[in-house]
C-alpha positions, 0 to 999 in steps of 0.5 A: 648447504643442501639443507639450507633451502628446506630449512629456509622454507620451513622458517618462512612457513613458521614466521610468515603467519607470525609476521602477518599477525604482527602487521595486522596487530600493528596496522589495526588503528591505521587501517580502521582510520583509512576504512572510516574515511573510505566508508564516509566517501561511500556514504556520501555517494549513497546519499547522492544516489538516494537524492537522484533516485528520489528525483527520477522515480516518477510514476511508472518508473522503477530502479535498475536492478544494478542500482537496487543491488548496489544499495543493498550491498552498501547497507550490508557493508555498513553493517559489517563495518559497524561490527568491526567498530563494535569489536574494536570498542570491546578492546580485547587484545587478541581481537586487535590483529583480527580487526586489522585483518578484517579492516584491510579486507574491507578497505578493498571491498569498500573501494570496489563498491565505491567504483560500482556506484559511479552511475553515469546513466539514469538510475531508473527504467520503464518496467516491462509492460504488463500483459494486462490487469486482472479484474476483481469480477463479480459473479455474472448476473443471469447465468444463461443470458450473460454466459451466452453473450460471453461465449459469443464474444469469445468465439468472435475473438478467436475468429480470424475474420473478425477484428472488431467487436462491439457489445451494446445495450442499455446502461446497467445491463451488465456489459462491463461485467461480461467484459471483465470476465473476458479480460480475465479469460484472455489473461488466463488463456495466454496462447491466444493473445499476449496483452490486454489493454483496458480503458474506460472511455467516459462520456466527456473523454476527448481524443487527447485524454483517450490517448493519455489513458492508453499511454498510461496503460502502456507506461508511455511518457507523453510529457514532451509530446503536446500535439495530437498528431505527435501523440498518435504517432508515438502511440501507434509505434508503441502498439505496433511493437506489441502485436497480438493485443486486445484493446477493450474500450469500455463505455464508449459514447461516440465513434472515432477513427483509430488513426486519429487516436494512434491505434493500429488497424486490427488485422490478421498480420498483427493479430490484434482485436478491438472490443468496445462496449456502448449503450448506442448501437450506432457506435458499433456500426460507425466503428465497423464492429461485429455487433452483439446485443446485451439483452435483458435478463429473462423473467426467471433470471430476474426473479432469482436475482431479486430473491438473492438480494432479498435473502428471503422468498417474499413471493411466498408471503401472501400480503407481500407477494402482489407488491413484490410482483409489482416491484419486480415488474418496475425493475424491467429485468434490468440487473442494476435496477433489480440489485439496487431496488431490491436492496432498498426493499430488503429491510422493509418488513410490514406491508404498509412499509412496502405500500409506501415504498412501492408508491414512491417507486412508481411515481419516480418511474412515470416521470419520463418515457426515455429508457436511460432516464427511467434507469436513472429514476429507478436508481434515484429511488434507491438514493432517496430511500437512504436513511440519513443525509450522511449516506447521501453526502457520502455518495455525493463525495464519491462522485467527486472521484473520476469515473470507475475510480477505486477509492481506498476506504481509509482515505475516503473516510479521512475525506468524510471526516475532513468534509464534516460528513462524519461529525467530530467525535471523542476519538478518531477510532469512533470517527472511523467506526462511523465511516465504515458503518456508512460505507457498509450501508451503501454497499448493502444498498448496492450503490457502492461496490466493495473490493480489495486489491494489491494496489488500493487495499480495501476500496469502493467504487461507483457504477457510472450510472449511479454516479450520473444519478448522484450528480444529477439529483444533487440539490441546487445548494450542493453543486459538484463541478468536474473542472478540466484545463479548459474550464479554468480559463472559462470563468462561466464554468465557475457557477456562483452556486458551486459548492464542491469542485474536483479536478483530481487526476486530470493531467492539468499542467497549468492554471491561467494566471488571471483565473479568479472565480466568483464562487462565494459558496465554494467549500471544497476544491480538489486538485490532487494528483496533477503531477505536472502542475507546478504553480497555482496563481494567487488570483485563484483563491482571491474570492473563495472566502468560505473555502474549507477543504483544499487538496493539492497533494501529489502535485509538482507545486514549488510554492503556494500563493499568499492568498491561500494563507488568508483563507480564514475558514480553511479547515483542511490543507493537504499537501502530501507528496508535494516533493518540490515544495520547500516552504510555505508562508505564515500559517498564523491566519489559518486558526480554524485549520484542523488538518495540515498534511505536509508529509514527504514535502521538502519543508524542513524548518517549522512553518511560521505561525504553526503555534497559532493552529490551536484547533489542529487535530491532524498534523504530518511533517518532517523537520530538522528540529521542533522548537520547544513550546510549540507542541503543547499549544497544539493540545487537540492533536489526535494524529501526529506523524512527526519525523524529526531527530530533535523532539522533546519527549515531555512535550509529546507526552503532554498531548492528552488527546493523541491517538496515532503517533509516529515519531523517532527519539534519539536514545533509550532514555528519552523514549523510556521517559515518554513511555513512563509518562504514558503509563496510564494512557494508551495510544490507538496506534503508534510507530516509534523509532529509537536511535539514528534514522538512516537514509536507507529508510527512504531508499527502501520506501522508494524501492517498495513504492515503485514496486506497487505497494499500497501506500493509501493505507492509513497507518495502523498497529503498535510498533517500536524500532530500536536502531543503532546509536540508541545506546541499548545495552545488554540487560539494560533495565532502563529500557521501558517498552510499551506493554501493548507493543505488537511489533518490535524491530531491533536493528544494528544493536550489536551489544545484545546476545539474545532477546533475553538481554532485553528485560522489558520484553517480559512485560509485553503481553501482545507482541505479534512480530519480532524482527532482528536485523544486523545485530552482530552480537546475537548468538541465539534468540531465546532460551528455554526459560518460562520467564522469557520464552513461553509468554512470547511464544504464545502471541508471536505471529511473525519472526524475521531474522536477517543478517545476524552473522554470529547467530548459531541457534534460534532456541537454546537450552540452558543446562542448569536452570532449564533442566529444573524447569523442564522437570517442573513442566513434565510434572505438569504433563507438558510435552518438553520435546516440542516448542509450540508457537501456536500463532506463528504465521511467518518465519523468515531467515536471511543471511545467517552464515553461522546458523546450524540449528533452529532448536538445540537438542532434539526438540521440534517446533509445532506451528500449525498456523504457519503460512510462509517459511523463508530461508535464504543464505543459511548454508550451515542449517541442515535440519528443518525441525518442523512437527507435522500434524498427524490427523486421525487417519494416521498419515502426516500432513502439512500445516493446515495454513501453509502457503509457501516455502521460499528457499534456495534450491540447492539448500533444500536438496541438501537438507537432512530429514528425520523422515523422507515423508516430511520432505515429500509432504512439504515439497509442493510448497517449495519455490525459489525467488530471485533476490 
C-alpha cells in the first residue's frame, strides 16, 4: 500500500497531458465558435470606439495613450485569431488539439481586451503644450546691422529689469527675420525661458481675434466662452500657469492694454517677457517697451546684398555700372527693396534693357513722398516687371490666404488649376509642371518665399508688404475681398465689382440668414477652414450667377442649400473633410463642374445626377457601391480617388484619360482583370488595395493626423496593397502586378511562405518598397535565386517586416539550385559571401518572435545607402550581419548615409558581434523609442 501514492502520482503525470490533449482536441470546434462570438463583440466595440474617436478628434486634440494601445492590441489580436482560423482551415489532424489549446487561451485574452475597451470618459486629451515653434529662418541680411540688433534684444531679454521690448522700423527692413532668430535661440538655450509664443498681429486684427490667435498657440478651447472678458480671464489663467514665457507679437499696428487681452503683466515674479515688432515708434512708447530701432543696412551691406542677388558683379561692367549705382540708390538700403528689385534686374543683360527698367523704377518711386508708400511702389515695380499675367494672377491668388500663411505648394497648384490661372493641358502632370514653374519664377523674383516643414511640406509664403502691394495694385476688374463675420451682415462690403472673396480661417460660426449679396462678377468664394460653421443660408448664392469656384472644405456644414446646385457656371466644388455632411441635392444642373471633392464626408450613396457631370476631371468620394453605368459617362476623369468595396474593374479601365487613381478591388481576379486591361497604358500614380479594407485604416489615419502628419500633400507614387480576403494563394499565377509598381504591401495573407510565392513579382522592375504585415505563414522573405531575389534587391529602398510570427530568416539559401547558381556567380567574379542592397534606405523589423537570423550561412549584407535601422521585439535575433565600408585608411566606418538605429536597449546589448569595432562604430546612432 505504501507504493500506491507514488504510483498514483506517476499515473497523473502520464495521463494529465493526455487528458489535456484529448480535451483540447475534442473542444476545438466549440472553443473556436465561442472565440468567434467574443471576437465579434470585440470588433463591434472597436468600431464604436472608432466612431467616438473620429467625433472627438477635434483640432488640437490627441488620443489617450491607453486608447491608442488598446486599438493596437485589438489589431494584433485580430491577426492572431485569423492565424488560428487559417491553421484550422488546413485541416491537419495533429494541429486540431493545438488549435483547441490556442482558442481557449485567446478566449480569455479577448474577454480581457473587451473589458479594457469600456472607455467611459473622453477618448482624447489636449496634448502637452509645446514650448514653441522652431522657425525656418533665412540668413540674416546685413551681418553687422542685424547681428547688432539681435544681440541687443538678447541682452535686454536677459536683463531682469526690462520686461517689455519693442523693435520698430520701416516695413521690409528685417524686423521679423531678426525675431525669428531670437525665437529659435530661446528654444535652443532652454535655461532662460520655458516657452515661446509667437503671434502675428495683422493690421486688421481685433481684440477677439488676437485672443483667439494666442489661445490657438496654447491649445486652449474658447468654444464655450463668447464674451471678451470671459476669454481674457481664461487666457490669463492659462498663461499664469506657464511662467517664464516669452510672448512675441509680430507686426503690431496699435497699442492695447494687456489686461484687455488676458496677458499677465510681465514681472520678475513670473519671469515673463513681452517682445513686439512694429513699424510705429508710438506703439512701443504706448506699450511701455524698451524700444530698439531697426536701422537700414549700411551702404556696404546694401551693395553686398545687391550683388548676392545679382550673382555677378555689375559694378565691374562699365556700361552697366552707372545704372547699377542708380538702382542701388533707389533701393535706399532697405533689404526687401534690394532683394526684389535686384531680382527684377538680374535677367537683364543689355544696357538698353537696364535703361528702360531704371526709368520705370524711378517713375514708380517719385509718385509719393510717404516712406511706407515708397516701399510699396518699389515692390510694385517688381510686380509689374513680371513677364506674363499668370505670374501676377498667381500672386493675387496667394493674397487670398491669411497674412504670413504657409501655403502648401501642391495644394496651391491645385487651386491655380481650378481658377484657370493654369490652363488645362493634356495631362495633370503637365499642369503641375507649369505650376511649379510659376512658383519657381516668383521665388526667383523674391516675391514669394519658399520653405519646407513637417506640417506643411513644401510651401510658399508672402511677405506682408508684398501682400499689401498685390492687393493694392489689383485692377478694378479684379477685386479681392477678405470677409469677416461682420462683413457678411454688411452687404455694402459686397461690392458689385468684387471678383474674388476669401474668408478662410476666419473662425466664422454663422452667416446671417438674410445675406444675399449682389455681386454679378464674383467668380471665387473661399470659406474653408471655418470649422464651427454648420450652415450656409440659401440666400447667399441667390445672385452669384457667375460663381465658378466654391470652397467649403473643413467646415462643420450639415447640408448645402439648393441654390448652390443652381450655379450653372460652377466648375469647382470643394467639400473635403466636411464630416457632418451626409447628402447633397441633385447635381444634374452643374454640368460645367470639373472638380468635385467629397473626400471624408458622410456621403455614402451616389449623389443624384452624378452621371450628368460629363466634364469632371477630378472626383473624390466614398460610397457603399458605385452603380453600373455612371463611371463610363465621366470619361474625362484624370484624378479619381474612389473608396468603395463594390466597383466594376472594366468600367474603371474604360477611363482612358485617368492619371491618378486610388481605389480598392474585392479580390485578385478583379484587380488582375483591371491591370491586364491597362497593359498598354500607364497611370502617373495610383494606390490600389485588393481585399477587405478594415476600419483600422481609418483609425490609423486619425491617429497619424492628430500627431501632425502632413495631409496637405497630394497623393503621389505607385502602390498596391494586398490585404486579407483578397484570396491570394501561394504561387498564384492569376495575380498580375503592374510592372511599374513602386510600393507593395501584403497584409494578413497567411497562405504565403515567402515573397517567392508571388510569381508576378519577377516582372516588376521599379519596386522601391515592400511591407509585409501579419502574414502568419511567412517563414522567410527571399531565397538566393537569381530569378527571384537579385532583380528585387537592386531597386529596393525600404523593407518593413511587421508581426510575422513564423518568420525565421530574411534571406535563405536553397541547397540544390542555389549552390549551382553560386558557382555560376563565382565564375563571373561576383562575391557570393555578401548580399548587396545598393539602394536600401530603411530596414524595419517589428514583432518577429521567431526571427533568428537575417542571412542564412555566413553571408553579410551590404547597404551603403542605409539611413534607418529599426529592430523591435525580435528577441531571438542575435546577430546584425552588416558589412561596414572600409575606406582607404583601412579603418571601418558606418554606412555613409546612416542616421539612426532604433532598437530595444537590452536587445542591443545582448547582440553578438564578429568584431567589437563594429558595435563601437554603430553605437552613436542607437536610441530607443517608446512604442
